[in-house]
Every structure is written in C-alpha cells, then in structure tokens.
C-alpha positions in Angstrom: -8.3 -14.6 32.0 -10.6 -13.1 29.5 -11.3 -13.4 25.9 -11.3 -9.2 25.3 -7.4 -9.7 27.1 -6.3 -12.6 25.9 -6.9 -10.7 22.6 -5.4 -7.7 23.1 -2.6 -9.5 24.4 -3.0 -11.2 20.6 -3.2 -8.2 18.8 -0.2 -6.6 20.3 2.4 -9.9 19.4 0.9 -10.4 16.4 1.5 -6.2 15.3 5.0 -6.4 17.1 6.0 -9.3 14.4 4.7 -7.3 11.3 6.9 -5.4 9.5 4.2 -4.1 7.0 0.9 -2.4 7.6 -0.6 -4.4 5.3 0.3 -7.6 7.9 -0.9 -5.4 11.0 -4.3 -6.7 12.5 -6.0 -3.9 12.4 -5.6 -4.5 8.1 -6.9 -8.1 8.7 -9.8 -6.5 10.9 -10.4 -3.9 7.6 -10.4 -6.3 5.3 -12.8 -9.1 7.0 -15.0 -6.1 7.1 -15.2 -5.6 3.5 -15.8 -9.9 3.1 -12.4 -11.4 2.6 -11.9 -14.2 4.7 -8.5 -13.5 6.9 -6.4 -16.5 8.1 -3.9 -15.4 10.6 -0.8 -18.2 11.1 1.6 -17.5 13.3 4.2 -15.7 11.2 1.3 -12.9 9.8 -1.9 -12.7 7.8 -3.6 -13.9 4.4 -6.7 -13.2 2.9 -8.4 -15.4 1.0 -10.6 -14.6 -2.2 -13.0 -17.2 -2.9 -13.3 -17.8 -7.0 -17.5 -16.9 -8.0 -19.4 -20.2 -9.4 -17.1 -22.6 -7.5 -15.7 -24.2 -3.9 -12.4 -22.2 -5.0 -10.8 -20.1 -3.3 -7.4 -17.7 -3.9 -4.8 -16.5 -1.1 -3.1 -13.6 -1.0 -0.2 -13.3 1.9 0.7 -10.2 1.3 4.2 -7.8 2.8 4.8 -10.9 4.8 8.0 -11.7 6.5 11.2 -13.9 4.8 10.1 -16.8 3.2 11.6 -20.4 5.0 11.2 -23.9 4.2 8.4 -24.5 7.6 6.1 -21.1 6.5 5.9 -22.7 2.5 5.1 -25.9 3.9 2.5 -24.7 6.4 1.2 -22.7 3.5 0.6 -25.3 1.4 -0.9 -27.2 3.5 -3.5 -25.2 4.6 -3.8 -24.7 1.1 -4.4 -28.0 0.4 -6.5 -29.0 3.4 -8.8 -26.1 1.9 -9.5 -26.0 -1.6 -6.7 -23.1 -2.6 -6.0 -23.2 -6.4 -3.0 -21.3 -5.6 -1.3 -18.1 -2.8 0.0 -14.9 -3.9 3.1 -14.1 -2.3 4.3 -10.9 -2.2 7.5 -11.0 0.4 8.3 -7.9 2.4 12.0 -8.1 1.8 14.5 -6.0 0.1 17.6 -6.5 -1.2 19.7 -4.0 -0.7 19.0 -4.8 3.3 20.8 -8.3 2.6 23.6 -9.8 0.8 23.2 -10.6 -2.9 23.9 -13.9 -2.1 20.9 -14.5 -0.1 18.5 -12.8 -2.5 19.4 -15.1 -4.5 18.7 -17.9 -2.2 15.1 -16.9 -1.1 14.6 -17.0 -4.5 15.5 -20.1 -5.1 13.9 -21.7 -2.1 10.8 -20.4 -3.5 11.7 -22.0 -6.8 12.6 -25.5 -4.6 9.6 -25.4 -3.1 7.2 -25.0 -6.7 6.3 -21.4 -6.6 6.5 -19.6 -9.7 6.6 -16.2 -10.9 3.0 -14.8 -10.9 0.7 -11.2 -11.9 2.2 -8.3 -9.8 -0.3 -6.8 -7.1 2.5 -4.4 -5.5 5.2 -2.9 -8.2 8.6 -4.9 -8.5 10.3 -1.7 -7.2 9.5 0.9 -5.1 10.7 4.5 -4.5 12.5 5.2 -0.1 13.4 7.9 1.4 15.8 8.9 3.9 14.3 10.9 6.4 17.2 10.5 9.2 18.7 13.9 6.2 18.4 17.2 7.2 15.5 19.2 5.6 18.8 21.1 4.4 20.1 17.9 3.2 17.3 16.6 1.4 16.0 19.6 -0.2 19.6 20.4 -1.9 18.8 16.6 -3.6 15.5 17.5 -5.0 15.3 18.6 -8.7 15.6 22.1 -9.0 12.1 22.0 -10.7 10.6 20.1 -8.0 12.2 23.2 -5.4 11.2 25.9 -7.5 7.3 23.7 -7.7 8.1 23.7 -4.3 8.4 27.0 -3.2 6.3 28.2 -6.2 3.1 26.7 -4.0 4.0 28.2 -0.6 4.3 32.0 -2.1 0.9 31.3 -3.7 -0.4 30.5 -0.2 -1.0 26.8 0.1 -1.1 25.3 3.5 -0.7 21.7 4.0 -2.6 20.5 7.8 -3.2 17.1 8.6 -7.2 16.7 8.7 -9.3 13.4 10.3 -12.6 15.5 10.6 -15.6 13.6 9.1 -15.1 16.7 6.7 -12.3 16.2 5.6 -12.7 13.0 4.9 -15.5 13.2 2.9 -13.8 15.9 0.7 -10.8 12.8 0.2 -14.5 10.3 -0.9 -15.5 12.9 -3.4 -11.8 14.2 -4.8 -11.0 11.2 -5.4 -14.0 9.9 -7.3 -13.3 13.3 -9.7 -9.3 11.5 -10.2 -11.4 8.4 -11.0 -13.1 10.0 -13.7 -10.8 12.2 -15.0 -8.0 10.0 -15.1 -9.8 7.0 -15.8 -8.3 4.4 -14.2 -9.5 1.5 -11.9 -9.3 2.3 -7.9 -10.7 0.5 -5.3 -14.6 1.2 -4.3 -15.8 4.0 -1.9 -16.6 1.1 -0.1 -13.3 0.3 0.8 -11.6 3.3 1.3 -14.8 4.0 4.1 -13.7 0.4 5.5 -10.3 1.2 5.9 -10.5 4.6 7.1 -13.2 3.3 9.5 -10.4 0.2 11.0 -7.4 2.1 10.0 -8.0 6.2 11.5 -11.4 5.8 13.6 -11.2 2.4 16.0 -11.4 3.9 19.8 -8.4 2.4 20.4 -6.2 4.4 17.5 -7.9 7.7 17.9 -6.7 8.0 21.5 -3.4 6.9 20.3 -0.6 9.1 19.6 -0.1 7.4 16.0 -2.7 6.0 14.3 -2.2 3.8 11.0 -4.2 6.4 8.8 -3.2 9.7 8.2 -5.2 12.6 6.3 -3.0 15.2 5.0 -4.7 18.2 2.9 -3.6 21.3 1.4 -5.9 24.2 0.8 -5.8 27.0 -1.3 -8.7 29.7 -1.0 -10.4 28.4 2.2 -10.4 24.7 -0.7 -9.4 21.5 -0.1 -7.5 20.4 -3.8 -5.2 18.1 -2.5 -5.3 15.0 -0.6 -3.5 12.5 1.1 -3.7 9.3 3.5 -0.8 7.9 4.8 0.4 5.0 6.9 2.7 4.7 10.0 4.1 1.8 10.3 7.1 1.3 13.0 9.3 3.7 11.8 8.1 3.4 7.9 6.2 6.6 6.4 4.1 4.9 3.4 2.1 7.2 0.6 -0.7 4.8 -0.1 -3.6 6.8 -1.3 -4.2 10.4 -3.0 -6.8 12.2 -4.5 -6.8 16.0 -6.1 -9.0 18.5 -7.9 -8.5 19.9 -11.6 -8.7 23.2 -10.1 -5.5 25.5 -9.4 -3.4 23.0 -10.7 -0.8 26.1 -11.7 -0.5 26.0 -7.5 1.4 23.3 -7.6 -0.2 21.7 -4.5 0.8 18.4 -5.0 4.8 19.5 -4.4 4.5 21.2 -1.1 2.1 18.3 0.3 5.5 15.6 -0.5 7.4 18.1 1.6 5.2 18.9 4.1 4.7 14.7 4.6 8.4 14.4 4.3 8.4 16.9 7.2 6.0 15.1 8.5 7.8 12.0 9.0 11.2 13.8 10.4 9.0 14.8 13.1 7.4 11.9 13.9 10.9 10.6 14.2 10.8 8.1 11.7 13.5 6.9 9.2 11.7 6.2 5.7 9.1 7.2 3.4 7.7 4.6 1.3 6.3 6.3 -1.9 4.2 3.2 -2.4 5.0 1.8 -6.0 7.2 2.8 -9.0 6.4 2.4 -12.9 8.7 3.4 -15.3 7.4 6.3 -17.7 4.3 7.1 -15.8 3.6 10.5 -14.4 3.6 9.7 -10.9 6.6 7.9 -11.7 8.5 11.4 -12.7 7.0 13.3 -10.5 8.6 11.2 -7.0 11.4 10.9 -9.0 11.9 15.0 -8.4 12.4 14.2 -4.8 15.9 11.8 -5.2 14.2 8.7 -3.8 16.0 5.7 -3.7 14.8 2.8 -6.2 14.7 -0.5 -4.3 14.2 -3.7 -5.1 11.5 -6.1 -3.7 12.1 -9.8 -4.0 8.6 -9.8 -6.0 5.8 -11.9 -7.1 5.6 -15.4 -6.8 3.0 -17.6 -6.7 2.6 -21.5 -4.6 0.4 -23.5 -7.0 -1.2 -26.2 -4.8 -4.0 -27.2 -7.3 -4.6 -28.4 -11.4 -6.5 -26.2 -11.7 -3.8 -23.2 -11.7 -2.8 -22.4 -15.1 -6.2 -23.0 -16.6 -7.0 -20.0 -13.6 -3.8 -17.8 -14.9 -5.4 -18.4 -18.5 -8.6 -16.4 -17.8 -7.0 -13.7 -15.6 -4.5 -13.1 -18.4 -8.6 -12.6 -20.9 -10.1 -10.4 -17.4 -7.4 -8.1 -17.6 -7.2 -8.1 -21.5 -11.0 -7.9 -21.7 -10.2 -4.7 -18.5 -8.8 -2.9 -20.1 -9.8 -3.0 -23.6 -13.3 -1.9 -22.0 -11.6 1.1 -20.2 -10.6 2.8 -23.7 -14.8 3.2 -23.7 -15.9 2.9 -20.8 -14.5 5.4 -18.2 -14.3 3.6 -14.6 -16.1 4.8 -12.2 -15.4 4.8 -8.5 
C-alpha cells in the first residue's frame, strides 16, 4: 500500500473523530505551513509555540474531545519529554449536552490531574442558532429591530451571494485591513488569512468537494462588495469565525442580511446548528448577535496543564505583555 493511500486513510480517520474544524487535518496543515509544529495524537492535534530565545515551548490543544485520564497522562508525558512549560486546553465540550454532574466531574478530573484555569483563547460561552427550525419560526424569534433591518437591507437591494473567487477573497483581505484600522483591534495577519483560505478552501480536494470547510459570503450593493464573511462547515455545524465590512453604506444594514442569508445557507445544506463563534457581554458584536435570538452555550472552559516550574513566571510575563499591548493600542493603532 502506497504512503499516499495510507496518508489519505489516516486523514479520513482523523477527520471522522474531529468534532470541530480547528481539529481537522486541514487546519493542522494550515498551521504547519504558518510556522507551527503540529503534534497529532489518536485523540486530536496540538500546536506547539516556541518561546523566543529559549528551548521551551507552549502547547495549545484547542477544541479537542472530552478529556480522559489517559489523554491527560499522554499529554503530560509528551510535554515533559519535549520541553513544554504547559499545555493550554479548551475542550469542545458543551454543558447542556451532558448532565451537570458529569460537567462537574470533568472539571474535577482536570483539577485532579494538575490543570489550572488559564487565560482564554476562545470565549467560555458562545451563541448557537438551531437550524432545524423553519425560516418562519426563526424570523419570529428575532428582535423587532433585527427583522426590520433585514427587510430594509433587502428593500434597498443588497444581495448576499457565496463567492469563492480570487477577486472576492482579495476584497475580503482589503476589507479586513480596513476594519482592523477602523476599529483598532488585534487581528491575525494577512499571511494567516491567506494560508487559512488556501488550506480550507483552495486545495484541489476541497475544491472538488461539495463542502469545502471554508466558504466566502459577500454582500453586494451597487455592484460593490461592502461586507464579507468567511464561514466554516464541519459535520452538521456552520461557524462564523471571520467577518469584515466597509465603512461605506452602513445605512443599508448589510450585516443583518448577511447573517440571515448565512442561516438560510446552513439550512439548505442540511446543517443543524450555527455557532456564532464567541460571546463577550456588552460588546457591539455580541449585541448584534443577540438580535437573532441565539441560545447561550457554556463550554468546559480554558485549562492550563503545567508541566514545568517555569509555568508561573510565564504567566506573569504573559500578563505584563498583554498589559503593554493594551496600553500601546491606546496610542498606536494595530495594523493588519
């Protein structure tokens, strides 16, 4: 049997077990080309992040499966043998899908094995929309303002279409740069976005598939793309990880129509749940999402699995670094 055939079988088996796109084989290949070392275990994949000027690294095991004693032992053993200070874990485990007692036991298991609550990468809660409901039922659940804005956008002639062309992606890059500069937040680099798109949409196998992981939605007004969203499709889930928009034509409410059309896309594809990828109470994007009457879901949380005495000095350095970045952002706008 050829190495290529074995590799394809390994990839298929790996993806079959993965419950989140960030645990997909393709995501791992993307992160590998972006410069991260990838470690694949039978239960999932971990990215390694070197600490500059040292031999040490940090592991990130994000959106992996429900933790077990065997899994934690294997992770700790790998970390100790490979100079990892700790492994950051954010299991893809949702509270309402399991009994409260089991949810508590999983947290106890993590603590018993030395895990400590850590600084979050993903928000501990997210919004889910039930795509098995009818369009009428979903629309009735939206806030009156959201329904009004959707109809206003349609009336003014905004069109939302899936457009995976190179030209549309270049517009996505342009709008992402504009959005970062306008809103002043730290975002992934242009290289990151290009490599992500390459591996999750543009690889030949994905291009020939009916369901590439990443798809690009565009909102067009007066022949101009004014809003772009990248959505992920994985198993029976739709995800909304990235979006960018123009500062022009804000009065046509393109984002409201974009969300509605993304919901309808998920329904047409037979998906069951739309994960809106994060929730931060009080933030503008959170209030926008709340208009669609999503369910709030709680994940198991962020856990650090220390395996080296340098863990606490690292945490202090991390705290000081983020404090410096927040101070800097007041005076120097982040760049894309």
